[in-house]
N, C-alpha and C positions, 0 to 999 in steps of 0.2 A: 803612619808616616805621612808626611806632607813634603811636596816638592818645594825646595827653596831656591833652586837654580837649574835652568835647562842649558846644558853646556853645548857649545858650538863644536867642541872637539874634546878628545881624551885629556889633553894637557890642561884646558880650562877646568874640567871636571876635577882633576886631581889638585889643581891649585886651590879650588874652593874647598875641596875635602881636607887638605892639609890646614888651611886657615881655620876651618871649624874644629878639626880635631885638636888644634893648638889651644882652643878655648874650651876643651874637654866636652865637645858636643859630638855625640855619636852620629856617624854618617853612613849611609848606604847608597852606592851608585847603582841605579837601576838601568840596564841596558847596556852596561860595559861589555859584556860578553857577546853582544851582538855585532860589535865592530868587526870581528874576524870573518863573519859571514857576509859582509856587504860587498866584497870584491873591490874593484877600483873606483866605483861610483861614490862620490861623496854623499853621505847622508847627514842631515843636521837634525838636531833635536832628539837624538836616539839615547843620549846619556842624561839621565835625571839624577840630580843630587837631592837626596831625600834625607830628612831629619825627623825625630819623633815629634808628634804634635805639641807637646808641652814646651819644647824649646824652639819651636818655629819663630816666634817673634824675635828672640835674641839672634838666632841664626840669619834671619832675613836682614837685620841690621848689619851684621858682620859682612854679608855678601854685598849688601849695597855700598859698603864703604870700600870694597876691593876695586882696583883699577882694571876691570875686565871689559874688553871690547870698547875701550874708549879711544877715540882718535888721538894722535900725538898733538901736543900743544903747538902754538903757532911758531915757536922758535925751533921746534923739532925735538926728537928724543935725546939727541946728543948734546943738547944745550946750546946749539948754535943760534946766533942771532940771524933773524930772517934776512937782514941786509947783507950778511956775509955769504949767503948763497949765491951761486952763479945766476945770471939773469933768467935763464931758462928753467931753473929749478925753484923758483919762488913758490911758497905754498899758496894753494887756492883759497 
């Protein structure tokens, strides 16, 4: 098994898992069970999305195409024009 994605949180891990399983790639989430023992402190990089070695190249392409941890575009996620925003809320 090879790591194809190091998830920032459980939601990201499952989004990647479902995208890969939709392409019939078997997925194993390593470290998912550790989340219950971490308490209230945020831990990052504890969930690893792993796939078999033979499908890793295909899986890495699929993960690279996913919009994970990308900042919103200049107009914003809701499709608003940057000029339509109030003056104090213009994107940096």
